N, C-alpha and C positions, 0 to 999 in steps of 0.2 A: 561418536561423532552423530546427532537424530538424522534418520534419511529424513532426506529432503525431498519434496515431492517434482519438483521440477528436472529431476539429477537424467531422468532418464531424455526429457525430451533436450535438455543440454546436450548431452551427446549427437541425437539429431542433429539437431541442428550443428557440430561440430565436425559431423562427416560429411554437411555438402556446400556450405560457407566456409570462405579463408576466413574471415573474422566471426567472431559474434562477443559480442556486451553486454555483461550479465549485471546487472544492475539494480541500487536498491540502496536502503538508508546504511549509511557506517554500522557498521558492529552488528548485521542480521546473520552476518554469515557466509559472506560471499566468499572471501577468502576460505575456510574451511573447505564446502563445496568442490571450488576451485584447482586444491591440494588433493586435493581427495581423487580428482581424475584420476595421479598416479599408478594409482590402481587397475585404472579403468581401461586405461588406454598403452597400445604400444611403439607407441611417440617416445624419444623424452621429453620432458617441460623444461625450461626453465624459468624461472619468478623475476621480476621486478617489481621495486612498491616506491610509487613516486613519490610516499611520506620520507620515503630514506634518502639524506642529501647523499648519498651515495648514488643510488640508484637513478636520481632524477638528474645528477651532471652524468651521469656516462649519455643520459636518454635526451638530453637536453644538446648537448655538440656533439653535431653529425650521427644522427641516431639512424639514418639506412645502414651508412659503413657498418656500426657497431651489431646494429639488428640482421645483417645478411648475415654475420657471422653465423647464425642458430638456421640457417637454411632450414632444417631438419626436424627440427623441432617445431613443439606447439611450444608459445611463446603466452607467458602468460605479463599479462601489464595491473597497475593495481592503482586506486587511486587516479586512473587515469583524467579524469577533470583537471589533473593541476595541471595539462600539458595541451592543452589543446592545440597545437600547431604541430604535435607529433600527428596527426592524425595523415595528413598530405604525406606523409612520410614514408606509411604505412603504404595506402592504395599503391604508391608507386614501386614498392618492396612486393606488395599482389599482383602487382601487373607483368614483373619480370618471374615471379614465380608463381603461379595460383592454382592451391594444393587446397584441400579443404584443411580445413582446423588449421592452420594458421597462425594464428592470432586469439587468445580469449583476455577480451578489455572489462576491467570488475572497473564498477563505478560509480558516485555516489549522490550522483544527479543524474535526471532522464534525458536522454539527447537533444531536448527541446534548446534544456541549457546549455549544453556542453557547445556550442558555438561551432559552425559551421563542419561538423560533424555529419550529418545526413550527407553534405553535397558530398565531402570529403569520401565517404566510403560506400557511395549510392550505388543498390546491386552486389555486394560486396561482404555485407554484414547485415544480420540478425540480431535483434537483442529480445533479453527475456527477464524478465522481474524479478526478483527475491525478494518474498515477504517474510514478515518475520513469524518466527512458527506457529505455527493454526491449529484447529481444535480436532481437523481432519488429519495432519503430519504425527502429533502426538496420540494418538490414540488413548484418548482425556478420557475417563470415567466419568458419572457426573455426581460423581464423591472430591473430583478432580477444578471440577470447573470452574468455580468461584476462586479457586487460586488464581489459574490462566489469567484469568479476567479481572484479578487486583492486580497481577504483575504482569503482563502481555507477554507477548514471544517475544522481543530480544531474547536471545540465548543465553547472555548473561546472567539477566534478568529471572529469569524460568528458570534456571540451573543454581540460584546464587542458597546457596545451603540453610539463610534465615531469611526473613523478611526483613528485617533490619540490611541486611547486606542486599535486598536488592531493591529496597528502596532510596540506597545510598546511593547503588550504580545508575539508577535512573536520574535520581539529580547531578552527576557530573556528566551525565547525557544530556543532562538540556542544556547544562549549565558552557560544556565543552562546545554544541551547536551552536549553542546563540554568541559565544564569548570568539570562535575560530572558524569554526566550519561557513560560517553563510558570506564569511570575510573572503574563504577562498572560491564562493562560490561567485562572488565578485558584488553583494548587496551592502550596502555602504552604511552604514545605520548605528546609532548611538544601544549598546549592550542594552544600560539598564533598559532604554524607552521600549527595547524587540522583547526582552524580555515581561514587561508590563502589555505588552500584546497580545502574549501568547495567554499569560495568563487572564487577559479577558478573551480571549478566543475558546480559553475552556470553560468561563463564564457560560458561553453562547452556545458552546458544543452542539451541534443535533438542531439549532437554529435557522431559520432564515438568512443571511449574509445582510447586515443592513451596512455597507463599507462608510459611508455619511456618517452614522452616530457614532459607528468605531470611534471612524478619523476625529470627529470632537472628544472624544473621548479621550484620546493618546494627543491630541494637539495637534494634528494634522490634518492632511484629504483626506477624500475619498478615495481618492488613487494613486496615492500613500498604500494606504489598506489596500488596493488592489493589487498593486504594487507586489508591499507583503508576501498578500498570498499563493502570488505566481511565484516566488521563490522556495518559500514551504509545500506546494503542490509538488514542483518539479524536485525536491531533495525527500519526496517523499514524508513530509512530519504531518502533511494534512488530506484528505478525501475531501474534492471538492463534490458534492452529488449535486444534476441536476437536471431541473424538474422536466417532467415529460410535456409538449405539447402537443397537442389533436385538436381538431375543431370541432367543437364541440357545443356551440355556443356560447358560453360562460368564456366567464373570465380567468385567464390562468394565470397563475403567483408566479413568476418569472425572474425569481432570487434563485440563486445555490442555497444548499444548505454544504455547513463546515463543521466537520466533525476531524478532531484527531487524533490521527492514524492508525496510532498504538495506544489501547488504552490503559496499560503501566504507565506511558506516558502522561497519558489523561490524571490519571491520580496524583502523582506527583505533583501535578501542577494544579490539582482539588487542593495538595492538602492532605490525601485522604491515605493513615499514614500507616495502616491497619485492612488485614484483607477483613475482620468482621464489624471493622465502623462502616464497609463500605456500603451493606446494604441501608443503611440508616440512613445515610448521609443525602441531600437534596435533589443531589444529581443524579443519583443511583438509574431514576429513569433514565435519563437522557445519558447513561453509561453506555447502562445496556443495550440500548436500543441502537447506539455507534456499534458496542462489540462486536452483537450478531450480525445484525447487517455485512459489516467489515466481512467478519469467517463467510458470511455465504457469498459475497461476492467474490472475493477467495478463491472461494471452492468454482466458479462457471466455468463447465467447459469456454473453449471461444469462440466467438461470434454471436457470444450475450452480451446485450449491454443492459443497465442500470441505474434506475430515476429516481424520482419519487413523485408524487400526483398532488396537486392540492388548486381549489380553486376558490374565490372568494368571498364563495358559499360558505364556508368548512366542510367541503367533500376534497377526503384527502388518503392518502396512504402513502404506508412511509418505503414500502420499497415497491418498482415496478417492474419486470424484468423482461425485455423486450428481444427478440429474435428475427432476427433482418427488420421488416420496418412493421410489423404487429406484432404486439402485447400481450401473451401469453401467462402473466403471471403477478397475483396482486398479493405483496404479503404484510403480513400488520403483523409489530415485535411486541410483544408481552414481558413484563418480569418478574408477573406472576402467574399459576399454573391454571387458572379458575379462568380465562378469558371470556366479559363479552362484545360482541358484535357491536359497534358502532355505526348512525345512522351513515355516518361520514366514510366506512369502510364497504360497507354494500351498497352505496352513491356508486361508489369508484369502480366497482365492482359491473355496475349494470350500464356504463358509460361506455368502459371501452371492452367491454361484453368477454372479459378470461374467464379462461374454462379451469384452469387449476390455478383454485387459492387456497393459503395457508394461513395461517395464526398461530406464528413463531412464539413457544414460549420459554419456562427457565429448562425444565427437565419434567414436562406431565405426559403422561403417556396420548398415544395416538388417537384419535377418532374425531370423526365425521361433525362438524359444530353444523351444516345443511350438507346439500347436493353436493355442491362443488366448494365445498371450503373446509379446511382440514385442519384439525387443529397439531400442532408437532412437536414437541420437544426441541429445542436448539443443536442438541450433539447430534438427535438421529434425522433429524432432515439433511445436517451437511453430510452424511455419510450416505443418506440416499441422492445425495446431487449427483452420481454419477449415473447410477441406475434410471432415478426420474425426469436426468433431463436428455438424458439418447433416446425417449420416444415421444419428445415433442418437437 
């Protein structure tokens, strides 16, 4: 098992909360991480998987009585979003015997989409998100960076013995997600139409969202597109980056940007069939921007918020990092190793008055471009985030 960076945080939460929700996309390693707790906790563990008919039937018929038999166990319930009614029963069990670490709930969707979850277990549960394998977790060398960028971070895609099998796994994942998973989450739509929508999103990866334009291309409305995106964001398929708003006396862009969450799935949708063809593809720059941006966001300590910035006159920045209400860092992402400063990036820094600014490259050396702008490769930057951001 590849050590996951959130393991220690998961153990801390289980030592305090009666229930912990471990959420993230399917096949990201939630079950592997949960079952590894057998070697890290003194309590016996009982595991149920609601994708299995036998376990689903057991927990849908008198779940309170059934689960009360395991009062001294850490009970792990996988794919818990399949049985929303279970949460009220868990609340009752917790209130009758409230001790830390009674339940670990694994889900493939955010709490917002698990209806009534927050109300049912308010004050009794903490949530933790498991993302695909990141560059910091894998301790990559520069020579492995392009492989991870192309394959993405899903464990089976990353560890596949060949590029062909990695690509096959990712295509199967997308097909299952469209044809099966979305229906379980409550999205009723034609799979062929939704697959077409995903292909459109891949083609506009990292661009400003224009829901009405996408709706016209798909033969539907802008509201339907926004409804689709809510499901995609809640099931961790896309990341929606919001614009940073501040009163500068300028017209600010208000539309968000949409990124396919995992670079490997993006490349599957774009039809990039080999690592070698990635850097020459027309979408390589947009793909690298999203990949680098999400590696950075996933590595940020708690308390930091991320945005992009753009005005109608062309002043823009790929990533703004905000602590509290204060913008602290402006980040520009470049695929090449010899970046040049743009007027828009300099103007953003001047407008927001950020003291710490970076140009993230593929794997360049680290050096100062100006007094408050540092050029640095992605791997070096991600590794230095704990050091850099503990001081800010």
